Z-matrix of the N, CA and C atoms (Angstrom, degrees):
N
C 1 1.395
C 2 1.612 1 106.70
N 3 1.333 2 113.33 1 -30.31
C 4 1.479 3 117.34 2 174.39
C 5 1.459 4 113.61 3 -59.01
N 6 1.390 5 112.87 4 -43.15
C 7 1.338 6 117.85 5 179.84
C 8 1.483 7 119.17 6 -61.74
N 9 1.378 8 115.00 7 -32.02
C 10 1.484 9 121.10 8 179.46
C 11 1.553 10 109.03 9 -68.95
N 12 1.402 11 115.26 10 -42.66
C 13 1.428 12 118.67 11 176.03
C 14 1.487 13 116.30 12 -64.98
N 15 1.382 14 115.87 13 -33.39
C 16 1.381 15 120.24 14 -176.89
C 17 1.584 16 107.25 15 -75.31
N 18 1.350 17 118.25 16 -40.47
C 19 1.464 18 119.28 17 176.66
C 20 1.522 19 113.77 18 -61.86
N 21 1.423 20 111.80 19 -38.76
C 22 1.443 21 118.58 20 -177.97
C 23 1.631 22 108.73 21 -66.58
N 24 1.337 23 114.71 22 -41.24
C 25 1.446 24 117.63 23 -178.67
C 26 1.501 25 111.00 24 -72.96
N 27 1.386 26 121.08 25 -34.29
C 28 1.443 27 117.36 26 170.92
C 29 1.550 28 115.48 27 -69.22
N 30 1.275 29 120.27 28 -30.93
C 31 1.446 30 122.61 29 177.14
C 32 1.509 31 105.33 30 -67.81
N 33 1.337 32 116.85 31 -47.72
C 34 1.556 33 117.96 32 -175.84
C 35 1.593 34 108.69 33 -59.91
N 36 1.317 35 120.35 34 -43.03
C 37 1.376 36 124.88 35 -178.35
C 38 1.633 37 110.39 36 -63.25
N 39 1.287 38 110.27 37 -40.13
C 40 1.639 39 114.54 38 177.07
C 41 1.523 40 114.68 39 -63.71
N 42 1.436 41 109.61 40 -46.94
C 43 1.456 42 116.25 41 178.80
C 44 1.576 43 113.46 42 -66.10
N 45 1.422 44 118.76 43 -36.71
C 46 1.358 45 119.76 44 -178.33
C 47 1.610 46 113.58 45 -73.30
N 48 1.370 47 115.93 46 -13.74
C 49 1.468 48 114.14 47 178.35
C 50 1.495 49 111.43 48 -87.81
N 51 1.218 50 119.55 49 -11.36
C 52 1.473 51 129.01 50 174.30
C 53 1.440 52 118.44 51 -101.53
N 54 1.301 53 122.43 52 108.44
C 55 1.488 54 122.79 53 -168.68
C 56 1.547 55 108.64 54 -66.32
N 57 1.332 56 119.31 55 -40.79
C 58 1.436 57 122.65 56 -178.40
C 59 1.509 58 109.26 57 -58.13
N 60 1.286 59 119.35 58 -50.25
C 61 1.451 60 126.18 59 172.87
C 62 1.366 61 113.37 60 -45.81
N 63 1.462 62 116.22 61 -53.14
C 64 1.550 63 119.69 62 179.97
C 65 1.495 64 111.47 63 -58.54
N 66 1.342 65 123.71 64 -42.88
C 67 1.422 66 131.78 65 179.20
C 68 1.511 67 104.97 66 -57.60
N 69 1.324 68 120.39 67 -49.88
C 70 1.366 69 123.26 68 -171.03
C 71 1.603 70 112.60 69 -68.34
N 72 1.339 71 111.67 70 -42.11
C 73 1.530 72 120.55 71 175.66
C 74 1.508 73 107.23 72 -59.93
N 75 1.256 74 118.68 73 -47.42
C 76 1.530 75 121.39 74 -174.56
C 77 1.520 76 103.99 75 -69.72
N 78 1.161 77 125.70 76 -43.55
C 79 1.517 78 127.71 77 177.07
C 80 1.431 79 111.68 78 -58.93
N 81 1.390 80 122.03 79 -45.61
C 82 1.402 81 128.00 80 178.40
C 83 1.488 82 115.10 81 -66.06
N 84 1.326 83 116.51 82 -20.40
C 85 1.467 84 122.75 83 177.41
C 86 1.455 85 113.36 84 -97.17
N 87 1.319 86 118.34 85 -35.23
C 88 1.521 87 120.85 86 -176.06
C 89 1.475 88 115.06 87 -86.88
N 90 1.410 89 118.15 88 -41.41
C 91 1.461 90 117.63 89 -177.83
C 92 1.481 91 116.21 90 -63.03
N 93 1.305 92 120.35 91 -40.00
C 94 1.492 93 118.15 92 179.36
C 95 1.616 94 108.72 93 -67.16
N 96 1.300 95 116.35 94 -40.07
C 97 1.462 96 117.82 95 -179.25
C 98 1.494 97 110.75 96 -65.85
N 99 1.341 98 122.73 97 -38.17
C 100 1.384 99 127.43 98 171.99
C 101 1.542 100 115.39 99 -59.64
N 102 1.320 101 110.53 100 -43.63
C 103 1.535 102 117.58 101 178.02
C 104 1.505 103 107.08 102 -64.40
N 105 1.312 104 121.32 103 -48.30
C 106 1.466 105 125.72 104 175.39
C 107 1.425 106 112.13 105 -51.49
N 108 1.362 107 115.63 106 -50.38
C 109 1.485 108 118.32 107 -178.29
C 110 1.489 109 114.35 108 -59.37
N 111 1.276 110 116.97 109 -50.20
C 112 1.380 111 122.44 110 -176.51
C 113 1.534 112 113.68 111 -68.55
N 114 1.394 113 119.43 112 -30.25
C 115 1.439 114 121.47 113 177.31
C 116 1.488 115 111.13 114 -75.71
N 117 1.436 116 115.08 115 -35.79
C 118 1.522 117 113.68 116 179.10
C 119 1.508 118 111.10 117 -72.50
N 120 1.437 119 113.24 118 -38.19
C 121 1.515 120 117.78 119 -178.32
C 122 1.537 121 109.02 120 -62.36
N 123 1.346 122 119.39 121 -34.78
C 124 1.481 123 120.92 122 -174.68
C 125 1.540 124 110.38 123 -77.47
N 126 1.279 125 117.15 124 -22.35
C 127 1.422 126 118.93 125 -175.04
C 128 1.526 127 111.89 126 -115.50
N 129 1.380 128 116.02 127 14.65
C 130 1.438 129 121.50 128 -179.28
C 131 1.470 130 116.12 129 -54.96
N 132 1.154 131 121.51 130 -50.97
C 133 1.508 132 129.22 131 -176.11
C 134 1.500 133 112.41 132 -138.56
N 135 1.308 134 123.41 133 73.42
C 136 1.485 135 120.52 134 -171.45
C 137 1.564 136 114.61 135 -73.54
N 138 1.452 137 116.93 136 -12.08
C 139 1.456 138 119.64 137 177.23
C 140 1.405 139 113.74 138 -113.72
N 141 1.290 140 120.02 139 17.06
C 142 1.425 141 125.45 140 -179.90
C 143 1.490 142 110.81 141 -79.66
N 144 1.344 143 120.74 142 166.16
C 145 1.410 144 124.01 143 -179.78
C 146 1.586 145 117.38 144 -59.50
N 147 1.344 146 112.52 145 -29.92
C 148 1.501 147 115.85 146 177.48
C 149 1.574 148 108.87 147 -64.82
N 150 1.282 149 112.05 148 -38.64
C 151 1.538 150 115.08 149 -175.73
C 152 1.518 151 112.72 150 -81.82
N 153 1.272 152 119.16 151 -48.57
C 154 1.434 153 124.81 152 -171.35
C 155 1.663 154 113.97 153 -80.17
N 156 1.386 155 117.10 154 -19.00
C 157 1.395 156 119.91 155 176.54
C 158 1.520 157 113.76 156 -66.94
N 159 1.276 158 115.85 157 -14.60
C 160 1.537 159 120.91 158 -179.57
C 161 1.568 160 110.02 159 -85.55
N 162 1.278 161 115.77 160 -13.85
C 163 1.457 162 118.42 161 177.53
C 164 1.529 163 113.83 162 -85.66
N 165 1.331 164 113.42 163 106.39
C 166 1.463 165 120.19 164 -176.33
C 167 1.660 166 108.94 165 -76.69
N 168 1.334 167 109.90 166 122.43
C 169 1.470 168 108.66 167 176.04
C 170 1.547 169 105.76 168 -129.38
N 171 1.313 170 115.04 169 129.87
C 172 1.364 171 126.08 170 -175.31
C 173 1.599 172 110.97 171 -77.66
N 174 1.223 173 119.28 172 135.66
C 175 1.460 174 120.64 173 -177.75
C 176 1.626 175 106.76 174 -131.19
N 177 1.390 176 115.65 175 131.43
C 178 1.360 177 121.59 176 175.78
C 179 1.544 178 111.07 177 -143.65
N 180 1.402 179 117.25 178 141.32
C 181 1.334 180 122.21 179 -172.44
C 182 1.495 181 106.35 180 -128.77
N 183 1.330 182 112.26 181 119.86
C 184 1.495 183 123.14 182 179.51
C 185 1.552 184 109.44 183 -105.52
N 186 1.233 185 115.91 184 8.77
C 187 1.479 186 121.40 185 -172.45
C 188 1.513 187 108.60 186 -65.78
N 189 1.343 188 115.31 187 126.90
C 190 1.424 189 120.30 188 173.08
C 191 1.497 190 120.65 189 -89.19
N 192 1.327 191 113.69 190 -11.48
C 193 1.441 192 119.22 191 -177.30
C 194 1.448 193 116.08 192 85.70
N 195 1.300 194 115.44 193 -177.56
C 196 1.468 195 121.52 194 178.29
C 197 1.521 196 109.28 195 -147.34
N 198 1.372 197 112.29 196 143.90
C 199 1.499 198 118.97 197 169.61
C 200 1.412 199 111.31 198 -101.56
N 201 1.342 200 113.12 199 122.44
C 202 1.463 201 122.08 200 176.02
C 203 1.578 202 110.50 201 -122.84
N 204 1.391 203 109.64 202 105.89
C 205 1.484 204 117.35 203 -178.64
C 206 1.573 205 114.66 204 52.05
N 207 1.321 206 118.26 205 45.94
C 208 1.422 207 122.52 206 176.86
C 209 1.484 208 113.04 207 85.32
N 210 1.348 209 114.41 208 0.53
C 211 1.597 210 117.40 209 179.87
C 212 1.501 211 105.75 210 -107.58
N 213 1.203 212 113.74 211 125.73
C 214 1.449 213 121.78 212 177.22
C 215 1.496 214 112.44 213 -86.12
N 216 1.290 215 119.47 214 127.65
C 217 1.515 216 118.47 215 -174.61
C 218 1.544 217 106.44 216 -134.71
N 219 1.296 218 117.68 217 126.26
C 220 1.520 219 123.54 218 -177.49
C 221 1.588 220 99.99 219 -132.57
N 222 1.325 221 115.39 220 101.45
C 223 1.433 222 123.14 221 179.93
C 224 1.605 223 107.64 222 -77.16
N 225 1.352 224 116.65 223 -30.70
C 226 1.406 225 120.87 224 179.81
C 227 1.586 226 113.68 225 -57.90
N 228 1.360 227 109.17 226 -40.73
C 229 1.462 228 116.47 227 -179.77
C 230 1.486 229 107.07 228 -67.44
N 231 1.342 230 120.63 229 -45.61
C 232 1.448 231 122.77 230 177.76
C 233 1.505 232 113.21 231 -51.57
N 234 1.391 233 113.09 232 -45.19
C 235 1.497 234 115.76 233 179.39
C 236 1.507 235 109.22 234 -61.85
N 237 1.263 236 112.49 235 -44.62
C 238 1.612 237 113.66 236 -179.37
C 239 1.487 238 109.60 237 -59.47
N 240 1.333 239 120.43 238 -44.74
C 241 1.412 240 120.60 239 -178.90
C 242 1.527 241 114.26 240 -61.61
N 243 1.361 242 113.08 241 -29.99
C 244 1.418 243 118.98 242 -174.03
C 245 1.587 244 106.95 243 -77.35
N 246 1.359 245 111.71 244 -38.44
C 247 1.492 246 117.48 245 179.10
C 248 1.569 247 107.41 246 -68.41
N 249 1.209 248 120.43 247 -36.97
C 250 1.498 249 121.65 248 178.62
C 251 1.420 250 110.24 249 -59.08
N 252 1.289 251 120.82 250 -36.07
C 253 1.486 252 127.82 251 -177.22
C 254 1.480 253 108.46 252 -75.50
N 255 1.322 254 120.04 253 -29.47
C 256 1.456 255 126.63 254 -176.41
C 257 1.572 256 109.81 255 -80.22
N 258 1.308 257 114.41 256 122.45
C 259 1.426 258 118.19 257 -176.41
C 260 1.527 259 116.08 258 -112.20
N 261 1.442 260 107.26 259 10.25
C 262 1.592 261 110.07 260 -177.05
C 263 1.435 262 111.88 261 -77.81
N 264 1.403 263 118.87 262 -23.87
C 265 1.435 264 121.02 263 -178.91
C 266 1.539 265 103.63 264 -116.62
N 267 1.303 266 111.67 265 160.93
C 268 1.455 267 124.13 266 176.97
C 269 1.571 268 111.72 267 -81.61
N 270 1.244 269 121.49 268 66.53
C 271 1.439 270 121.59 269 -176.30
C 272 1.477 271 111.37 270 -76.11
N 273 1.344 272 116.66 271 130.50
C 274 1.524 273 125.05 272 -179.70
C 275 1.517 274 105.19 273 -121.39
N 276 1.416 275 115.78 274 107.73
C 277 1.424 276 124.89 275 177.26
C 278 1.474 277 112.08 276 -77.63
N 279 1.474 278 116.28 277 118.27
C 280 1.452 279 118.08 278 -177.01
C 281 1.522 280 107.61 279 -102.99
N 282 1.311 281 118.06 280 167.26
C 283 1.501 282 125.88 281 175.02
C 284 1.493 283 115.94 282 -84.64
N 285 1.329 284 114.85 283 -32.88
C 286 1.398 285 120.59 284 -177.93
C 287 1.477 286 115.00 285 -131.75
N 288 1.358 287 115.67 286 154.21
C 289 1.477 288 118.19 287 179.91
C 290 1.516 289 109.76 288 -64.25
N 291 1.293 290 120.23 289 -40.88
C 292 1.407 291 124.83 290 -178.78
C 293 1.517 292 111.86 291 -60.14
N 294 1.294 293 117.37 292 -35.86
C 295 1.480 294 122.79 293 -179.33
C 296 1.576 295 109.02 294 -66.72
N 297 1.453 296 111.13 295 -40.22
C 298 1.495 297 112.24 296 177.72
C 299 1.505 298 114.64 297 -72.04
N 300 1.332 299 115.08 298 -36.73
C 301 1.514 300 111.78 299 -179.48
C 302 1.544 301 114.17 300 -80.48
N 303 1.330 302 117.98 301 -25.79
C 304 1.373 303 122.42 302 170.25
C 305 1.553 304 113.95 303 -68.25
N 306 1.245 305 117.09 304 -31.95
C 307 1.404 306 125.03 305 175.93
C 308 1.515 307 112.30 306 -65.23
N 309 1.369 308 113.23 307 -38.60
C 310 1.550 309 121.67 308 179.84
C 311 1.590 310 105.63 309 -65.72
N 312 1.397 311 114.57 310 -50.95
C 313 1.431 312 123.78 311 -173.33
C 314 1.481 313 108.94 312 -58.87
N 315 1.412 314 114.96 313 -38.85
C 316 1.532 315 118.13 314 -174.04
C 317 1.534 316 109.43 315 -90.21
N 318 1.340 317 118.92 316 6.29
C 319 1.501 318 127.32 317 173.68
C 320 1.637 319 107.05 318 72.00
N 321 1.273 320 116.48 319 18.56
C 322 1.463 321 116.63 320 174.64
C 323 1.554 322 112.26 321 -75.81
N 324 1.348 323 112.17 322 -28.93
C 325 1.533 324 119.64 323 -179.82
C 326 1.599 325 103.77 324 -124.66
N 327 1.354 326 105.43 325 148.80
C 328 1.513 327 113.02 326 -178.53
C 329 1.476 328 111.73 327 -76.05
N 330 1.382 329 117.64 328 -38.51
C 331 1.515 330 128.57 329 170.97
C 332 1.520 331 111.09 330 -154.23
N 333 1.312 332 111.55 331 174.26
C 334 1.387 333 118.75 332 -175.50
C 335 1.589 334 110.06 333 -128.77
N 336 1.263 335 115.13 334 130.96
C 337 1.464 336 112.97 335 176.15
C 338 1.533 337 107.94 336 -113.96
N 339 1.352 338 112.98 337 117.04
C 340 1.523 339 119.40 338 -171.60
C 341 1.446 340 105.10 339 -117.61
N 342 1.380 341 119.91 340 121.39
C 343 1.395 342 130.10 341 176.34
C 344 1.400 343 109.16 342 -88.68
N 345 1.380 344 125.96 343 116.22
C 346 1.475 345 124.93 344 178.55
C 347 1.465 346 113.77 345 -66.13
N 348 1.327 347 111.76 346 166.21
C 349 1.474 348 118.27 347 -178.66
C 350 1.479 349 118.45 348 -71.24
N 351 1.372 350 115.57 349 -20.03
C 352 1.433 351 117.95 350 178.32
C 353 1.564 352 111.66 351 -109.69
N 354 1.338 353 118.61 352 31.54
C 355 1.347 354 128.81 353 179.91
C 356 1.567 355 112.93 354 -60.03
N 357 1.340 356 112.74 355 -54.75
C 358 1.399 357 116.90 356 -179.90
C 359 1.542 358 114.42 357 -62.81
N 360 1.281 359 120.07 358 -33.79
C 361 1.459 360 125.09 359 178.16
C 362 1.543 361 108.88 360 -70.59
N 363 1.232 362 119.32 361 -38.33
C 364 1.438 363 123.42 362 175.43
C 365 1.460 364 112.22 363 -66.48
N 366 1.250 365 116.72 364 -43.85
C 367 1.614 366 122.30 365 178.58
C 368 1.506 367 108.58 366 -62.96
N 369 1.317 368 118.17 367 -38.08
C 370 1.527 369 121.11 368 -177.19
C 371 1.542 370 108.88 369 -86.21
N 372 1.330 371 120.43 370 -13.96
C 373 1.473 372 119.73 371 -169.30
C 374 1.607 373 107.65 372 -66.98
N 375 1.298 374 123.38 373 -22.01
C 376 1.451 375 120.13 374 174.73
C 377 1.592 376 115.26 375 -56.80
N 378 1.337 377 109.58 376 -23.57
C 379 1.532 378 116.71 377 -173.72
C 380 1.533 379 107.29 378 -91.42
N 381 1.303 380 120.90 379 -15.49
C 382 1.494 381 126.01 380 -174.48
C 383 1.533 382 117.20 381 -87.45
N 384 1.180 383 123.40 382 152.92
C 385 1.431 384 128.62 383 178.07
C 386 1.597 385 110.89 384 -62.23
N 387 1.280 386 113.19 385 -38.66
C 388 1.430 387 119.37 386 -179.86
C 389 1.513 388 112.19 387 -54.16
N 390 1.293 389 117.43 388 -43.13
C 391 1.405 390 121.14 389 -178.87
C 392 1.501 391 112.07 390 -68.72
N 393 1.331 392 119.84 391 -40.85
C 394 1.453 393 124.44 392 177.02
C 395 1.521 394 110.09 393 -58.67
N 396 1.337 395 118.17 394 -48.76
C 397 1.440 396 123.45 395 -177.10
C 398 1.506 397 107.03 396 -57.28
N 399 1.450 398 118.95 397 -50.25
C 400 1.359 399 120.49 398 -179.86
C 401 1.487 400 114.65 399 -61.02
N 402 1.355 401 117.22 400 -33.44
C 403 1.538 402 121.46 401 176.07
C 404 1.481 403 106.37 402 -65.48
N 405 1.240 404 118.13 403 -49.34
C 406 1.544 405 117.67 404 -174.40
C 407 1.507 406 112.17 405 -65.49
N 408 1.416 407 117.88 406 -31.51
C 409 1.397 408 117.92 407 170.83
C 410 1.512 409 117.88 408 -64.61
N 411 1.304 410 112.81 409 -39.00
C 412 1.469 411 120.08 410 175.04
C 413 1.506 412 109.38 411 -63.38
N 414 1.263 413 117.05 412 -46.34
C 415 1.583 414 118.97 413 178.67
C 416 1.564 415 109.04 414 -61.57
N 417 1.282 416 116.78 415 -42.19
C 418 1.554 417 117.22 416 179.55
C 419 1.543 418 109.07 417 -62.41
N 420 1.414 419 118.64 418 -42.41
C 421 1.354 420 121.52 419 -179.26
C 422 1.589 421 115.10 420 -62.97
N 423 1.365 422 112.02 421 -32.31
C 424 1.437 423 116.15 422 179.14
C 425 1.590 424 108.43 423 -69.99
N 426 1.293 425 115.90 424 -35.26
C 427 1.460 426 119.19 425 -172.82
C 428 1.588 427 104.46 426 -76.32
N 429 1.331 428 119.41 427 -23.64
C 430 1.465 429 119.89 428 178.61
C 431 1.546 430 115.60 429 -83.51
N 432 1.336 431 111.69 430 -13.10
C 433 1.508 432 123.48 431 -176.05
C 434 1.665 433 103.35 432 -58.03
N 435 1.225 434 118.96 433 141.61
C 436 1.372 435 122.49 434 174.37
C 437 1.655 436 106.63 435 -61.00
N 438 1.349 437 113.23 436 153.73
C 439 1.499 438 119.17 437 -177.91
C 440 1.515 439 110.34 438 -63.15
N 441 1.244 440 118.78 439 -35.50
C 442 1.489 441 123.74 440 -174.09
C 443 1.482 442 109.34 441 -67.09
N 444 1.401 443 121.82 442 -24.48
C 445 1.391 444 129.03 443 -178.99
C 446 1.566 445 107.61 444 -80.26
N 447 1.251 446 118.16 445 -29.99
C 448 1.451 447 122.77 446 -172.64
C 449 1.475 448 111.42 447 -90.41
N 450 1.341 449 118.88 448 -10.94
C 451 1.449 450 120.16 449 -171.21
C 452 1.557 451 110.51 450 -89.79
N 453 1.311 452 116.16 451 156.98
C 454 1.447 453 123.24 452 171.69
C 455 1.600 454 108.67 453 -67.98
N 456 1.275 455 119.60 454 152.25
C 457 1.328 456 123.26 455 -179.39
C 458 1.611 457 113.67 456 -48.38
N 459 1.250 458 120.34 457 -47.88
C 460 1.441 459 126.45 458 -179.35
C 461 1.571 460 107.93 459 -56.46
N 462 1.411 461 111.18 460 -44.45
C 463 1.551 462 115.35 461 -174.18
C 464 1.451 463 106.40 462 -73.84
N 465 1.400 464 121.08 463 -29.30
C 466 1.371 465 119.18 464 172.88
C 467 1.426 466 119.88 465 -59.19
N 468 1.341 467 119.34 466 -38.32
C 469 1.440 468 126.32 467 171.89
C 470 1.419 469 109.80 468 -59.63
N 471 1.379 470 120.18 469 -48.70
C 472 1.439 471 120.92 470 -179.90
C 473 1.511 472 111.56 471 -64.35
N 474 1.349 473 117.62 472 -41.07
C 475 1.384 474 121.51 473 172.81
C 476 1.521 475 114.25 474 -51.12
N 477 1.386 476 113.62 475 -56.59
C 478 1.333 477 119.91 476 -179.02
C 479 1.591 478 119.21 477 -58.59
N 480 1.304 479 111.50 478 -32.93
C 481 1.450 480 122.50 479 178.33
C 482 1.547 481 107.10 480 -70.17
N 483 1.316 482 118.68 481 -37.29
C 484 1.444 483 123.79 482 178.87
C 485 1.670 484 110.72 483 -68.96
N 486 1.399 485 109.11 484 -35.60
C 487 1.461 486 112.86 485 175.06
C 488 1.514 487 112.91 486 -70.35
N 489 1.253 488 115.94 487 -33.54
C 490 1.530 489 120.65 488 -179.26
C 491 1.435 490 114.16 489 -78.00
N 492 1.236 491 120.37 490 -20.95
C 493 1.579 492 119.16 491 177.01
C 494 1.462 493 119.91 492 -57.87
N 495 1.432 494 114.58 493 -44.77
C 496 1.433 495 117.87 494 179.91
C 497 1.630 496 107.65 495 -65.51
N 498 1.292 497 117.56 496 -38.73
C 499 1.414 498 119.17 497 176.44
C 500 1.424 499 119.34 498 -65.04
N 501 1.319 500 112.53 499 -41.88
C 502 1.480 501 114.97 500 172.51
C 503 1.421 502 116.29 501 -67.07
N 504 1.390 503 118.33 502 -27.52
C 505 1.458 504 120.74 503 178.92
C 506 1.606 505 108.21 504 -71.34
N 507 1.416 506 112.97 505 -39.13
C 508 1.495 507 116.56 506 177.66
C 509 1.435 508 111.61 507 -65.63
N 510 1.324 509 119.62 508 -36.56
C 511 1.520 510 121.51 509 -177.08
C 512 1.486 511 103.96 510 -69.07
N 513 1.244 512 124.05 511 -43.58
C 514 1.537 513 125.43 512 -177.59
C 515 1.529 514 109.30 513 -58.38
N 516 1.388 515 111.79 514 -41.69
C 517 1.554 516 113.24 515 -175.91
C 518 1.436 517 108.74 516 -71.42
N 519 1.318 518 120.34 517 -30.47
C 520 1.483 519 119.93 518 -177.94
C 521 1.495 520 109.65 519 -71.93
N 522 1.301 521 118.71 520 -29.54
C 523 1.449 522 122.25 521 -176.07
C 524 1.505 523 117.52 522 -74.07
């Protein structure tokens, strides 16, 4: 153990007498630590409010709302109110849809969130009979689809080969 400390002490004395060696040792120990510090600091919280609040996102709601039994419901306005309370993103509320889309094309905004005029109606449609009828129609259409359209590509090849077997057997008999 004494030899290790003696060798370390002799190496330290030898390096400390040479100025160039001291500069290289300090550079080799400080530059990587500075690189690591700045790299970790820059990626510390990429989705935090300090980072995402600089992203400008245009928001426009054209939702007209829906009347249900005398009750007026506008889900688009509820979404807008919730976004106004949210400060983690840089929400920019626009007056027209054209202003929002033009801002995206001109790189003023990073993205645009446009709520369509029938948004409330579509959100509530899961409770109405019209949606249920449409869903049943789609399910019936899927059942009527030919088997080859519902199969996975590998299963389609097997299905095709099973269909072709009787034809090839008939062809061989005729020859």
